[in-house]
N, CA, C and O atoms as a GROMACS GRO file, in nm:
protein
  404
    1GLN      N    1   0.083  -0.117   0.000
    1GLN     CA    2   0.000   0.000   0.000
    1GLN      C    3   0.088   0.124   0.000
    1GLN      O    4   0.198   0.123   0.054
    2LEU      N    5   0.039   0.229  -0.060
    2LEU     CA    6   0.110   0.357  -0.063
    2LEU      C    7   0.034   0.458   0.021
    2LEU      O    8  -0.089   0.462   0.018
    3TYR      N    9   0.108   0.539   0.095
    3TYR     CA   10   0.049   0.646   0.174
    3TYR      C   11   0.123   0.774   0.146
    3TYR      O   12   0.243   0.773   0.116
    4ARG      N   13   0.053   0.885   0.156
    4ARG     CA   14   0.114   1.015   0.139
    4ARG      C   15   0.091   1.093   0.268
    4ARG      O   16  -0.022   1.108   0.313
    5ALA      N   17   0.200   1.141   0.327
    5ALA     CA   18   0.191   1.223   0.448
    5ALA      C   19   0.260   1.356   0.420
    5ALA      O   20   0.368   1.360   0.361
    6VAL      N   21   0.198   1.464   0.461
    6VAL     CA   22   0.256   1.595   0.435
    6VAL      C   23   0.311   1.660   0.562
    6VAL      O   24   0.375   1.765   0.554
    7LEU      N   25   0.288   1.599   0.676
    7LEU     CA   26   0.343   1.649   0.802
    7LEU      C   27   0.424   1.537   0.867
    7LEU      O   28   0.395   1.419   0.848
    8LEU      N   29   0.524   1.576   0.943
    8LEU     CA   30   0.614   1.478   1.003
    8LEU      C   31   0.543   1.384   1.100
    8LEU      O   32   0.562   1.263   1.093
    9ALA      N   33   0.463   1.438   1.191
    9ALA     CA   34   0.396   1.354   1.292
    9ALA      C   35   0.306   1.248   1.229
    9ALA      O   36   0.312   1.131   1.268
   10PRO      N   37   0.220   1.285   1.131
   10PRO     CA   38   0.138   1.179   1.068
   10PRO      C   39   0.223   1.074   0.996
   10PRO      O   40   0.187   0.956   0.994
   11ALA      N   41   0.333   1.114   0.939
   11ALA     CA   42   0.421   1.018   0.871
   11ALA      C   43   0.479   0.920   0.973
   11ALA      O   44   0.485   0.800   0.948
   12GLU      N   45   0.522   0.971   1.087
   12GLU     CA   46   0.576   0.885   1.192
   12GLU      C   47   0.468   0.789   1.245
   12GLU      O   48   0.496   0.672   1.268
   13ARG      N   49   0.348   0.840   1.265
   13ARG     CA   50   0.238   0.756   1.313
   13ARG      C   51   0.206   0.645   1.213
   13ARG      O   52   0.185   0.530   1.251
   14ARG      N   53   0.204   0.682   1.085
   14ARG     CA   54   0.171   0.584   0.981
   14ARG      C   55   0.275   0.471   0.982
   14ARG      O   56   0.238   0.354   0.970
   15VAL      N   57   0.402   0.505   0.995
   15VAL     CA   58   0.506   0.402   0.998
   15VAL      C   59   0.489   0.314   1.122
   15VAL      O   60   0.502   0.192   1.114
   16ALA      N   61   0.461   0.376   1.236
   16ALA     CA   62   0.443   0.299   1.360
   16ALA      C   63   0.323   0.205   1.351
   16ALA      O   64   0.329   0.092   1.399
   17LEU      N   65   0.215   0.251   1.290
   17LEU     CA   66   0.094   0.171   1.282
   17LEU      C   67   0.102   0.062   1.176
   17LEU      O   68   0.059  -0.051   1.199
   18ASP      N   69   0.157   0.095   1.060
   18ASP     CA   70   0.152   0.004   0.946
   18ASP      C   71   0.277  -0.081   0.927
   18ASP      O   72   0.274  -0.178   0.851
   19ARG      N   73   0.386  -0.046   0.993
   19ARG     CA   74   0.510  -0.122   0.982
   19ARG      C   75   0.542  -0.157   0.835
   19ARG      O   76   0.541  -0.274   0.798
   20PRO      N   77   0.572  -0.056   0.755
   20PRO     CA   78   0.601  -0.086   0.613
   20PRO      C   79   0.730  -0.166   0.599
   20PRO      O   80   0.817  -0.162   0.686
   21ASP      N   81   0.740  -0.238   0.489
   21ASP     CA   82   0.862  -0.313   0.460
   21ASP      C   83   0.974  -0.221   0.416
   21ASP      O   84   1.092  -0.250   0.440
   22VAL      N   85   0.939  -0.111   0.353
   22VAL     CA   86   1.038  -0.013   0.308
   22VAL      C   87   0.970   0.124   0.307
   22VAL      O   88   0.851   0.136   0.276
   23LEU      N   89   1.047   0.227   0.342
   23LEU     CA   90   0.997   0.365   0.340
   23LEU      C   91   1.065   0.438   0.224
   23LEU      O   92   1.187   0.438   0.213
   24ILE      N   93   0.984   0.499   0.140
   24ILE     CA   94   1.036   0.579   0.029
   24ILE      C   95   0.988   0.722   0.050
   24ILE      O   96   0.867   0.747   0.060
   25SER      N   97   1.083   0.815   0.058
   25SER     CA   98   1.050   0.954   0.087
   25SER      C   99   1.130   1.046  -0.003
   25SER      O  100   1.244   1.017  -0.038
   26GLY      N  101   1.069   1.156  -0.039
   26GLY     CA  102   1.142   1.259  -0.112
   26GLY      C  103   1.227   1.340  -0.016
   26GLY      O  104   1.200   1.346   0.104
   27ILE      N  105   1.331   1.402  -0.069
   27ILE     CA  106   1.413   1.494   0.012
   27ILE      C  107   1.334   1.621   0.036
   27ILE      O  108   1.322   1.667   0.150
   28ARG      N  109   1.281   1.677  -0.070
   28ARG     CA  110   1.207   1.803  -0.058
   28ARG      C  111   1.059   1.773  -0.040
   28ARG      O  112   0.991   1.724  -0.130
   29LEU      N  113   1.013   1.802   0.078
   29LEU     CA  114   0.873   1.779   0.111
   29LEU      C  115   0.810   1.911   0.151
   29LEU      O  116   0.881   2.006   0.186
   30ALA      N  117   0.680   1.919   0.145
   30ALA     CA  118   0.610   2.045   0.168
   30ALA      C  119   0.640   2.105   0.305
   30ALA      O  120   0.685   2.219   0.314
   31ALA      N  121   0.615   2.030   0.410
   31ALA     CA  122   0.623   2.088   0.544
   31ALA      C  123   0.750   2.049   0.619
   31ALA      O  124   0.780   2.107   0.724
   32PHE      N  125   0.824   1.954   0.569
   32PHE     CA  126   0.946   1.910   0.637
   32PHE      C  127   1.041   1.850   0.534
   32PHE      O  128   1.005   1.832   0.418
   33ASN      N  129   1.160   1.820   0.578
   33ASN     CA  130   1.264   1.765   0.493
   33ASN      C  131   1.266   1.613   0.508
   33ASN      O  132   1.252   1.562   0.619
   34GLY      N  133   1.283   1.543   0.398
   34GLY     CA  134   1.286   1.398   0.402
   34GLY      C  135   1.398   1.342   0.489
   34GLY      O  136   1.386   1.232   0.543
   35LEU      N  137   1.507   1.418   0.505
   35LEU     CA  138   1.614   1.373   0.593
   35LEU      C  139   1.571   1.380   0.739
   35LEU      O  140   1.613   1.297   0.820
   36HIS      N  141   1.486   1.477   0.773
   36HIS     CA  142   1.433   1.483   0.909
   36HIS      C  143   1.355   1.355   0.940
   36HIS      O  144   1.370   1.296   1.046
   37LEU      N  145   1.273   1.314   0.844
   37LEU     CA  146   1.196   1.191   0.862
   37LEU      C  147   1.289   1.072   0.877
   37LEU      O  148   1.268   0.988   0.964
   38LEU      N  149   1.391   1.064   0.795
   38LEU     CA  150   1.488   0.955   0.801
   38LEU      C  151   1.553   0.948   0.939
   38LEU      O  152   1.561   0.841   0.999
   39ILE      N  153   1.599   1.061   0.988
   39ILE     CA  154   1.667   1.064   1.119
   39ILE      C  155   1.572   1.022   1.230
   39ILE      O  156   1.609   0.945   1.318
   40ARG      N  157   1.450   1.072   1.226
   40ARG     CA  158   1.352   1.036   1.329
   40ARG      C  159   1.314   0.887   1.320
   40ARG      O  160   1.291   0.823   1.422
   41MET      N  161   1.308   0.833   1.199
   41MET     CA  162   1.276   0.692   1.182
   41MET      C  163   1.385   0.604   1.241
   41MET      O  164   1.356   0.498   1.298
   42ARG      N  165   1.508   0.645   1.229
   42ARG     CA  166   1.619   0.567   1.283
   42ARG      C  167   1.608   0.550   1.434
   42ARG      O  168   1.651   0.447   1.488
   43ALA      N  169   1.552   0.647   1.504
   43ALA     CA  170   1.538   0.639   1.649
   43ALA      C  171   1.442   0.528   1.690
   43ALA      O  172   1.466   0.459   1.789
   44GLU      N  173   1.335   0.510   1.615
   44GLU     CA  174   1.232   0.413   1.651
   44GLU      C  175   1.238   0.284   1.569
   44GLU      O  176   1.197   0.178   1.615
   45HIS      N  177   1.288   0.295   1.447
   45HIS     CA  178   1.286   0.182   1.353
   45HIS      C  179   1.423   0.170   1.285
   45HIS      O  180   1.436   0.194   1.165
   46ALA      N  181   1.522   0.134   1.362
   46ALA     CA  182   1.661   0.135   1.315
   46ALA      C  183   1.683   0.047   1.192
   46ALA      O  184   1.769   0.078   1.110
   47ASP      N  185   1.608  -0.061   1.179
   47ASP     CA  186   1.630  -0.155   1.069
   47ASP      C  187   1.539  -0.133   0.949
   47ASP      O  188   1.545  -0.209   0.852
   48LEU      N  189   1.454  -0.030   0.954
   48LEU     CA  190   1.362  -0.004   0.843
   48LEU      C  191   1.439   0.040   0.720
   48LEU      O  192   1.509   0.141   0.725
   49PRO      N  193   1.429  -0.032   0.608
   49PRO     CA  194   1.495   0.011   0.486
   49PRO      C  195   1.432   0.142   0.435
   49PRO      O  196   1.310   0.155   0.430
   50VAL      N  197   1.517   0.236   0.397
   50VAL     CA  198   1.470   0.368   0.353
   50VAL      C  199   1.535   0.404   0.221
   50VAL      O  200   1.655   0.384   0.201
   51ILE      N  201   1.453   0.457   0.131
   51ILE     CA  202   1.501   0.514   0.004
   51ILE      C  203   1.458   0.659   0.003
   51ILE      O  204   1.341   0.690   0.027
   52VAL      N  205   1.553   0.748  -0.024
   52VAL     CA  206   1.525   0.891  -0.033
   52VAL      C  207   1.539   0.930  -0.179
   52VAL      O  208   1.637   0.895  -0.245
   53THR      N  209   1.441   1.004  -0.230
   53THR     CA  210   1.445   1.046  -0.370
   53THR      C  211   1.460   1.197  -0.380
   53THR      O  212   1.418   1.272  -0.292
   54GLY      N  213   1.521   1.239  -0.490
   54GLY     CA  214   1.534   1.382  -0.514
   54GLY      C  215   1.613   1.408  -0.640
   54GLY      O  216   1.669   1.317  -0.701
   55HIS      N  217   1.616   1.534  -0.677
   55HIS     CA  218   1.695   1.578  -0.792
   55HIS      C  219   1.842   1.552  -0.762
   55HIS      O  220   1.884   1.553  -0.646
   56VAL      N  221   1.919   1.529  -0.864
   56VAL     CA  222   2.061   1.501  -0.845
   56VAL      C  223   2.129   1.611  -0.762
   56VAL      O  224   2.224   1.583  -0.689
   57SER      N  225   2.083   1.734  -0.773
   57SER     CA  226   2.141   1.844  -0.694
   57SER      C  227   2.102   1.835  -0.547
   57SER      O  228   2.163   1.902  -0.463
   58ASP      N  229   2.003   1.752  -0.514
   58ASP     CA  230   1.961   1.732  -0.374
   58ASP      C  231   2.046   1.626  -0.304
   58ASP      O  232   2.036   1.609  -0.183
   59PHE      N  233   2.128   1.555  -0.380
   59PHE     CA  234   2.206   1.446  -0.322
   59PHE      C  235   2.290   1.496  -0.204
   59PHE      O  236   2.354   1.600  -0.212
   60THR      N  237   2.288   1.420  -0.098
   60THR     CA  238   2.370   1.449   0.019
   60THR      C  239   2.419   1.317   0.077
   60THR      O  240   2.346   1.217   0.075
   61THR      N  241   2.539   1.316   0.128
   61THR     CA  242   2.591   1.195   0.190
   61THR      C  243   2.520   1.166   0.322
   61THR      O  244   2.535   1.057   0.378
   62ASP      N  245   2.443   1.262   0.371
   62ASP     CA  246   2.367   1.240   0.495
   62ASP      C  247   2.269   1.124   0.480
   62ASP      O  248   2.245   1.051   0.576
   63ALA      N  249   2.213   1.107   0.362
   63ALA     CA  250   2.120   0.996   0.341
   63ALA      C  251   2.191   0.863   0.368
   63ALA      O  252   2.139   0.779   0.442
   64ALA      N  253   2.306   0.844   0.310
   64ALA     CA  254   2.381   0.720   0.329
   64ALA      C  255   2.431   0.708   0.474
   64ALA      O  256   2.434   0.598   0.530
   65ARG      N  257   2.469   0.820   0.533
   65ARG     CA  258   2.519   0.817   0.671
   65ARG      C  259   2.412   0.765   0.767
   65ARG      O  260   2.443   0.701   0.867
   66PHE      N  261   2.286   0.792   0.735
   66PHE     CA  262   2.176   0.744   0.818
   66PHE      C  263   2.112   0.617   0.760
   66PHE      O  264   2.000   0.581   0.798
   67GLY      N  265   2.182   0.551   0.670
   67GLY     CA  266   2.140   0.420   0.624
   67GLY      C  267   2.036   0.416   0.514
   67GLY      O  268   1.968   0.315   0.497
   68ALA      N  269   2.022   0.525   0.438
   68ALA     CA  270   1.924   0.527   0.329
   68ALA      C  271   1.995   0.521   0.194
   68ALA      O  272   2.112   0.555   0.182
   69ARG      N  273   1.921   0.480   0.097
   69ARG     CA  274   1.969   0.484  -0.041
   69ARG      C  275   1.911   0.608  -0.107
   69ARG      O  276   1.801   0.652  -0.072
   70PHE      N  277   1.984   0.665  -0.200
   70PHE     CA  278   1.936   0.783  -0.274
   70PHE      C  279   1.904   0.741  -0.417
   70PHE      O  280   1.985   0.676  -0.483
   71VAL      N  281   1.785   0.777  -0.464
   71VAL     CA  282   1.744   0.753  -0.603
   71VAL      C  283   1.705   0.888  -0.661
   71VAL      O  284   1.619   0.958  -0.608
   72GLN      N  285   1.771   0.923  -0.771
   72GLN     CA  286   1.744   1.055  -0.828
   72GLN      C  287   1.616   1.058  -0.908
   72GLN      O  288   1.574   0.957  -0.966
   73THR      N  289   1.554   1.175  -0.910
   73THR     CA  290   1.434   1.199  -0.990
   73THR      C  291   1.474   1.266  -1.119
   73THR      O  292   1.574   1.338  -1.123
   74PRO      N  293   1.399   1.244  -1.226
   74PRO     CA  294   1.281   1.158  -1.233
   74PRO      C  295   1.321   1.013  -1.206
   74PRO      O  296   1.428   0.967  -1.246
   75ILE      N  297   1.232   0.944  -1.138
   75ILE     CA  298   1.261   0.808  -1.093
   75ILE      C  299   1.250   0.709  -1.208
   75ILE      O  300   1.149   0.704  -1.278
   76ASP      N  301   1.355   0.632  -1.224
   76ASP     CA  302   1.355   0.520  -1.318
   76ASP      C  303   1.300   0.401  -1.240
   76ASP      O  304   1.363   0.356  -1.144
   77SER      N  305   1.185   0.352  -1.278
   77SER     CA  306   1.118   0.246  -1.201
   77SER      C  307   1.205   0.121  -1.187
   77SER      O  308   1.200   0.055  -1.083
   78GLU      N  309   1.283   0.089  -1.288
   78GLU     CA  310   1.370  -0.029  -1.279
   78GLU      C  311   1.476  -0.010  -1.171
   78GLU      O  312   1.506  -0.103  -1.096
   79VAL      N  313   1.533   0.111  -1.163
   79VAL     CA  314   1.634   0.140  -1.062
   79VAL      C  315   1.571   0.135  -0.923
   79VAL      O  316   1.628   0.077  -0.831
   80LEU      N  317   1.454   0.196  -0.910
   80LEU     CA  318   1.385   0.195  -0.780
   80LEU      C  319   1.354   0.052  -0.736
   80LEU      O  320   1.380   0.015  -0.622
   81LEU      N  321   1.300  -0.029  -0.825
   81LEU     CA  322   1.267  -0.168  -0.791
   81LEU      C  323   1.391  -0.250  -0.758
   81LEU      O  324   1.386  -0.338  -0.673
   82GLN      N  325   1.501  -0.221  -0.824
   82GLN     CA  326   1.626  -0.290  -0.793
   82GLN      C  327   1.670  -0.258  -0.650
   82GLN      O  328   1.712  -0.347  -0.576
   83HIS      N  329   1.661  -0.129  -0.610
   83HIS     CA  330   1.696  -0.091  -0.473
   83HIS      C  331   1.603  -0.158  -0.372
   83HIS      O  332   1.648  -0.210  -0.270
   84VAL      N  333   1.474  -0.158  -0.401
   84VAL     CA  334   1.378  -0.222  -0.310
   84VAL      C  335   1.410  -0.370  -0.297
   84VAL      O  336   1.412  -0.423  -0.186
   85ASP      N  337   1.435  -0.436  -0.408
   85ASP     CA  338   1.467  -0.578  -0.406
   85ASP      C  339   1.593  -0.605  -0.324
   85ASP      O  340   1.596  -0.699  -0.244
   86GLU      N  341   1.695  -0.523  -0.342
   86GLU     CA  342   1.820  -0.540  -0.267
   86GLU      C  343   1.799  -0.515  -0.118
   86GLU      O  344   1.853  -0.588  -0.034
   87LEU      N  345   1.721  -0.412  -0.085
   87LEU     CA  346   1.698  -0.380   0.056
   87LEU      C  347   1.616  -0.487   0.127
   87LEU      O  348   1.642  -0.518   0.243
   88LEU      N  349   1.519  -0.543   0.058
   88LEU     CA  350   1.435  -0.645   0.121
   88LEU      C  351   1.505  -0.781   0.124
   88LEU      O  352   1.482  -0.861   0.214
   89GLY      N  353   1.589  -0.806   0.027
   89GLY     CA  354   1.672  -0.925   0.026
   89GLY      C  355   1.605  -1.054   0.064
   89GLY      O  356   1.663  -1.135   0.137
   90GLY      N  357   1.483  -1.077   0.017
   90GLY     CA  358   1.414  -1.201   0.046
   90GLY      C  359   1.354  -1.209   0.186
   90GLY      O  360   1.307  -1.316   0.226
   91GLN      N  361   1.356  -1.099   0.260
   91GLN     CA  362   1.298  -1.098   0.394
   91GLN      C  363   1.147  -1.116   0.385
   91GLN      O  364   1.084  -1.068   0.291
   92PRO      N  365   1.089  -1.185   0.482
   92PRO     CA  366   0.943  -1.193   0.484
   92PRO      C  367   0.885  -1.057   0.519
   92PRO      O  368   0.951  -0.978   0.585
   93PRO      N  369   0.763  -1.028   0.477
   93PRO     CA  370   0.701  -0.900   0.510
   93PRO      C  371   0.683  -0.885   0.661
   93PRO      O  372   0.661  -0.983   0.732
   94LEU      N  373   0.692  -0.762   0.709
   94LEU     CA  374   0.670  -0.734   0.851
   94LEU      C  375   0.526  -0.760   0.890
   94LEU      O  376   0.498  -0.805   1.001
   95ASP      N  377   0.434  -0.733   0.798
   95ASP     CA  378   0.292  -0.755   0.822
   95ASP      C  379   0.255  -0.890   0.762
   95ASP      O  380   0.258  -0.906   0.640
   96PRO      N  381   0.219  -0.986   0.844
   96PRO     CA  382   0.189  -1.120   0.790
   96PRO      C  383   0.069  -1.122   0.696
   96PRO      O  384   0.050  -1.219   0.623
   97LYS      N  385  -0.014  -1.016   0.697
   97LYS     CA  386  -0.129  -1.010   0.607
   97LYS      C  387  -0.095  -0.933   0.480
   97LYS      O  388  -0.183  -0.901   0.401
   98SER      N  389   0.032  -0.904   0.461
   98SER     CA  390   0.078  -0.826   0.347
   98SER      C  391   0.052  -0.898   0.214
   98SER      O  392   0.044  -1.021   0.208
   99ASP      N  393   0.038  -0.818   0.109
   99ASP     CA  394   0.024  -0.874  -0.025
   99ASP      C  395   0.150  -0.944  -0.071
   99ASP      O  396   0.147  -1.022  -0.167
  100ARG      N  397   0.264  -0.918  -0.002
  100ARG     CA  398   0.390  -0.982  -0.040
  100ARG      C  399   0.400  -1.125   0.007
  100ARG      O  400   0.493  -1.196  -0.032
  101CYS      N  401   0.306  -1.171   0.091
  101CYS     CA  402   0.312  -1.309   0.143
  101CYS      C  403   0.288  -1.410   0.032
  101CYS      O  404   0.289  -1.530   0.057
   0.00000   0.00000   0.00000
């Protein structure tokens, strides 16, 4: 399932409630920065795979320092799916009722 959150607190709640297998976030977000979300996620969900997207000029080593992968926009779906596949590495879904089962 895909969710869109425009504020940091709802995004954090959604991750806590739904336990996604992977979090994909843009760097430039309306009300907050995607790196802020990444840093806050690390405090509660250290092992959650994260992909941060943005324009090549948005690239920062901070994403990798906090354990995220960077995918530049416009997003090449094959590249994105390759990163997701590598990050999940055959792990079972966190939600046993997931469509990935």
